[in-house]
DRENMAR-254871 format. One record per residue (C-alpha): residue number from 1; x, y, z; residue in one letter. Coordinates in Angstrom, 3 decimals, decimal comma. Last residue first. Example, Ala and Ser with C-alpha at 12.3 -4.5 7.8 and 13.67 -1.06 7.14 Angstrom:
BEGIN
{r 2; {13,670; -1,060; 7,140}; S};
{r 1; {12,300; -4,500; 7,800}; A};
// end
This chain:
BEGIN
{r 136; {8,363; -7,829; 27,435}; D};
{r 135; {9,332; -7,371; 22,985}; P};
{r 134; {6,449; -5,216; 21,299}; F};
{r 133; {7,106; -5,925; 17,896}; I};
{r 132; {8,646; -8,408; 17,822}; K};
{r 131; {6,747; -9,788; 20,518}; K};
{r 130; {4,107; -9,572; 18,512}; D};
{r 129; {0,480; -9,465; 21,337}; E};
{r 128; {-0,265; -6,397; 21,005}; E};
{r 127; {0,741; -6,139; 16,820}; G};
{r 126; {-2,654; -4,953; 15,442}; I};
{r 125; {-3,368; -2,529; 17,893}; V};
{r 124; {0,036; -0,585; 19,561}; K};
{r 123; {0,782; -1,411; 16,165}; L};
{r 122; {-1,413; 0,891; 14,461}; A};
{r 121; {-0,695; 3,730; 16,774}; D};
{r 120; {2,924; 3,527; 16,227}; L};
{r 119; {1,775; 3,293; 12,143}; A};
{r 118; {0,023; 6,375; 12,701}; A};
{r 117; {3,004; 8,140; 14,295}; L};
{r 116; {5,703; 7,266; 12,090}; Q};
{r 115; {3,572; 8,672; 9,395}; I};
{r 114; {2,767; 11,905; 11,689}; T};
{r 113; {7,006; 11,939; 12,126}; S};
{r 112; {7,677; 12,125; 8,128}; T};
{r 111; {10,095; 9,275; 6,090}; T};
{r 110; {8,990; 6,498; 8,211}; A};
{r 109; {11,424; 3,690; 7,444}; G};
{r 108; {11,461; 1,504; 10,995}; L};
{r 107; {7,058; 2,557; 10,875}; F};
{r 106; {6,315; 1,781; 7,533}; L};
{r 105; {8,037; -1,917; 9,025}; K};
{r 104; {6,177; -2,332; 11,363}; F};
{r 103; {3,477; -1,413; 9,894}; V};
{r 102; {4,385; -4,090; 7,262}; S};
{r 101; {4,745; -6,620; 9,820}; S};
{r 100; {1,934; -5,852; 11,728}; N};
{r 99; {-0,714; -6,715; 8,411}; S};
{r 98; {-1,765; -10,104; 9,150}; E};
{r 97; {-3,292; -8,033; 12,616}; R};
{r 96; {-6,640; -5,849; 10,442}; Y};
{r 95; {-7,437; -4,310; 13,641}; D};
{r 94; {-10,535; -3,205; 11,276}; L};
{r 93; {-10,155; 0,475; 12,913}; R};
{r 92; {-5,961; 0,359; 13,313}; E};
{r 91; {-5,673; -1,475; 9,466}; I};
{r 90; {-8,669; 1,975; 8,816}; E};
{r 89; {-5,960; 4,497; 10,407}; K};
{r 88; {-2,812; 2,947; 8,388}; L};
{r 87; {-4,776; 3,577; 5,139}; S};
{r 86; {-5,695; 7,871; 6,073}; D};
{r 85; {-1,907; 7,565; 7,187}; I};
{r 84; {-1,601; 6,496; 4,175}; L};
{r 83; {-3,923; 8,105; 1,839}; I};
{r 82; {-2,346; 11,635; 3,536}; K};
{r 81; {1,537; 10,695; 2,724}; G};
{r 80; {0,239; 9,851; -1,007}; M};
{r 79; {-1,498; 12,913; -1,148}; S};
{r 78; {2,100; 14,942; 0,202}; P};
{r 77; {3,538; 13,998; -2,978}; N};
{r 76; {7,476; 13,649; -3,491}; N};
{r 75; {7,783; 12,217; 0,640}; R};
{r 74; {5,032; 9,605; -0,401}; I};
{r 73; {6,285; 9,167; -3,571}; V};
{r 72; {10,136; 8,488; -2,119}; E};
{r 71; {9,116; 5,875; 0,296}; P};
{r 70; {8,951; 3,308; -2,547}; F};
{r 69; {8,721; -0,366; -1,102}; E};
{r 68; {7,293; 0,883; 2,195}; V};
{r 67; {4,568; 2,981; 0,827}; S};
{r 66; {3,742; -0,100; -1,755}; Y};
{r 65; {3,662; -3,211; 1,422}; D};
{r 64; {1,603; 0,238; 3,242}; V};
{r 63; {-1,046; 0,351; -0,016}; V};
{r 62; {-1,603; -3,349; 0,014}; V};
{r 61; {-2,055; -3,759; 3,675}; H};
{r 60; {-4,770; -1,636; 2,751}; Y};
{r 59; {-6,256; -3,532; 0,524}; F};
{r 58; {-5,629; -6,320; 2,778}; P};
{r 57; {-7,673; -5,058; 5,756}; G};
{r 56; {-10,746; -3,869; 3,296}; M};
{r 55; {-13,483; -5,387; 5,493}; N};
{r 54; {-16,428; -4,697; 3,118}; V};
{r 53; {-19,375; -2,138; 4,577}; D};
{r 52; {-17,397; 1,008; 5,237}; I};
{r 51; {-16,819; 1,215; 1,879}; R};
{r 50; {-15,934; 4,905; 2,401}; K};
{r 49; {-12,676; 4,112; 2,531}; I};
{r 48; {-11,618; 2,344; -0,252}; A};
{r 47; {-13,010; 5,315; -2,790}; T};
{r 46; {-10,073; 7,910; -1,141}; E};
{r 45; {-7,784; 4,959; -1,987}; V};
{r 44; {-8,840; 4,229; -5,143}; I};
{r 43; {-8,515; 8,268; -5,948}; Q};
{r 42; {-5,308; 8,150; -4,028}; I};
{r 41; {-3,974; 5,266; -5,895}; K};
{r 40; {-5,189; 6,899; -9,310}; T};
{r 39; {-3,323; 9,850; -9,047}; D};
{r 38; {-0,139; 7,862; -8,537}; I};
{r 37; {-0,586; 6,126; -11,942}; D};
{r 36; {-2,984; 2,906; -11,630}; G};
{r 35; {-2,838; -1,062; -12,247}; Q};
{r 34; {-1,596; -2,202; -8,273}; N};
{r 33; {-4,176; -0,076; -7,643}; F};
{r 32; {-6,673; -1,102; -10,293}; Y};
{r 31; {-5,701; -5,423; -8,815}; K};
{r 30; {-5,768; -4,578; -4,642}; I};
{r 29; {-9,407; -2,628; -5,496}; F};
{r 28; {-10,443; -5,975; -7,458}; N};
{r 27; {-9,315; -7,866; -4,676}; N};
{r 26; {-11,414; -6,625; -2,363}; V};
{r 25; {-14,344; -7,267; -4,669}; F};
{r 24; {-13,185; -10,812; -5,371}; E};
{r 23; {-12,469; -11,201; -1,248}; N};
{r 22; {-16,113; -9,844; -0,610}; S};
{r 21; {-17,473; -11,815; -2,426}; T};
{r 20; {-19,077; -11,115; -5,587}; E};
{r 19; {-22,825; -9,319; -5,863}; A};
{r 18; {-21,622; -5,067; -5,482}; W};
{r 17; {-18,741; -6,537; -8,691}; N};
{r 16; {-21,427; -4,263; -10,822}; I};
{r 15; {-20,695; -1,398; -8,862}; W};
{r 14; {-17,338; -2,231; -8,693}; S};
{r 13; {-17,065; -2,399; -12,664}; V};
{r 12; {-18,925; 1,127; -12,547}; I};
{r 11; {-16,358; 2,604; -10,262}; I};
{r 10; {-12,980; 1,179; -11,941}; F};
{r 9; {-14,527; 2,494; -15,373}; M};
{r 8; {-15,041; 6,152; -14,170}; F};
{r 7; {-11,256; 6,050; -12,503}; I};
{r 6; {-9,754; 5,228; -16,238}; F};
{r 5; {-12,102; 7,223; -17,970}; Y};
{r 4; {-11,025; 9,425; -15,640}; I};
{r 3; {-7,075; 8,668; -15,894}; R};
{r 2; {-7,341; 8,525; -20,059}; K};
{r 1; {-8,592; 12,031; -20,210}; M};
// end
């Protein structure tokens, strides 16, 4: 019940914050992602993916960093693996190059080939000019 209340409050706050700048809006997603349990994190990423009107790149960067820091969560929860892949696709779509180092770390330590391939696809877009990732 507490989780449902938390999600409901998150959605209400998101709607109220519609008039906020996109940075504040994204920061709220980051804040609630960091505070939430696994199920809440999944719900927040699913909500973020529907928001194509805001550049959520910094938020997806946080999702990748979380996955790099806690690989056992991804390994033990297929839904977290799915939202990680979805986040990588969004990083690729948004061409969010600020996350290239984190995506590369994820690629090197990926727990499944599916995650590794999604990371590689994102790296082809966001890391194409980074000589540390793709040397000549």
